[in-house]
Structures are given as structure tokens and as C-alpha cells.
Steps between C-alpha positions, in 0.01 A plus 500: 500500500817653364683769692514856358786567256543864403353584152302165501134460569404216727164321551360592848200355678561632856593856592561639853498878562715609791540821697605564871193439697254363249237769572547771224702426201499125446133455570435791263714325236315177563159666480573679173654181346199294605270765352676521172544121483114441547430649179784348304564176305730384784219498755513198709843412382710713731520476875594817691558594863678781689716497812736724703857458585418588859239358728372826645147468380440123458137422494383861456309641202662745275535860605158676495639769277610238231164321532313837442721616227464189301124472567473839339676346192272200487737252678422316822789382718300502827506117535882484489700425816873584559746210522875470503716350231636153590746276340237287333394801288822477307408144401121566446521811281655554161542879536546701821450883441651731753363857534850651577877445519497427874234233474672355186827473695315331794331252264832419330658428840202286592502302184594144575566423129136435409356528148377860532642791306524795728461842342383857556134562424559820304719302265169457326399860485579653165329833560683549835842367371686777682399345842621179637298496825140539609519746778343392827197725570454381858633806675373756246172641381247404239722624214736210592211248464389643169853496364557138616171393334608675163836317518355165586206524253748558214762243614233223552346564164844493337579162692178351376572620139840330514351171638217520234764535218709214626198277542376575143 
């Protein structure tokens, strides 16, 4: 796969969503994208996963608040388990999407020069274009989880639309 060039669409088959601990934002993005992908013309053609830049929660399920919020929106992420990004991910995935600037910087520092394009998740969010980052809801209340879901629902739909346009 080609590397990302600004202003140029690229064909992607493998996408990795990344946050810090892989228990709130990145599994939510994975869950939404998987949900939207299932009903699309690209179903079965895109491999997705999520991971964290830190290993705090490796092997754990997503945060119960994220699971419950998504379940209320018809998306099931209860089967996901946290893992940490490793060097092979930059060779395996075509696109690595960070939830915020800090994780983007960490990913860029970790990148051994693999084929993956590394970008911010909200670069795909036209409705929330004033934001660059998906705020981490971990230390907040339900409003933070609802807002995270709104952002990631929008951004994953826009990402799928872009992939579908390129594929067509």
C-alpha cells in the first residue's frame, strides 16, 4: 500500500485505532467502524484493530462505561481486549489513527519506517472540524462518554465514506 500524501486518497485495507490505554477511545472507534463497515459495500475487505500506546490495561476489556454507552447505541465492544501498539503494527497496517496529539507524537516516535500512514482520527470528522482531538473520558462522567461516542460515530462514518469513494 502507498503511504499517505496530503490531498491524495490512498487505498487502505488495514486500519488501527490508537489511544493511550486501549480501553475507551480506540475500542470505541473500532466498534463504531466495525458496525458501520458491516452494512457497507466494503464489508469483509477492511481489517481493523485497536491498541494503546501504553500497556496499562493489556488483556482487559474496554471500560464498562464505554461498553454500556455503546451498547445503548447498538454497538457491542464487550469482546475486545486491550493490547499495546508494537513495531510490527507499522508494517501490518496501512493507516494508524491516533485519538489525540500526545498519542500521535508517540506513534510517530515509535514508527520504524513502516508502510502505515499515521494521522489524527478527527481528521475524518467534518462536522466537528473545530476539534483535533477526541477527549479522553476516563476520568470524567457520562457526558464525556456520550461526547466521545458522538465524535467517533461521526469520524468513523466519514472515514468509511472516504474509503468507499476511493474504492468506487
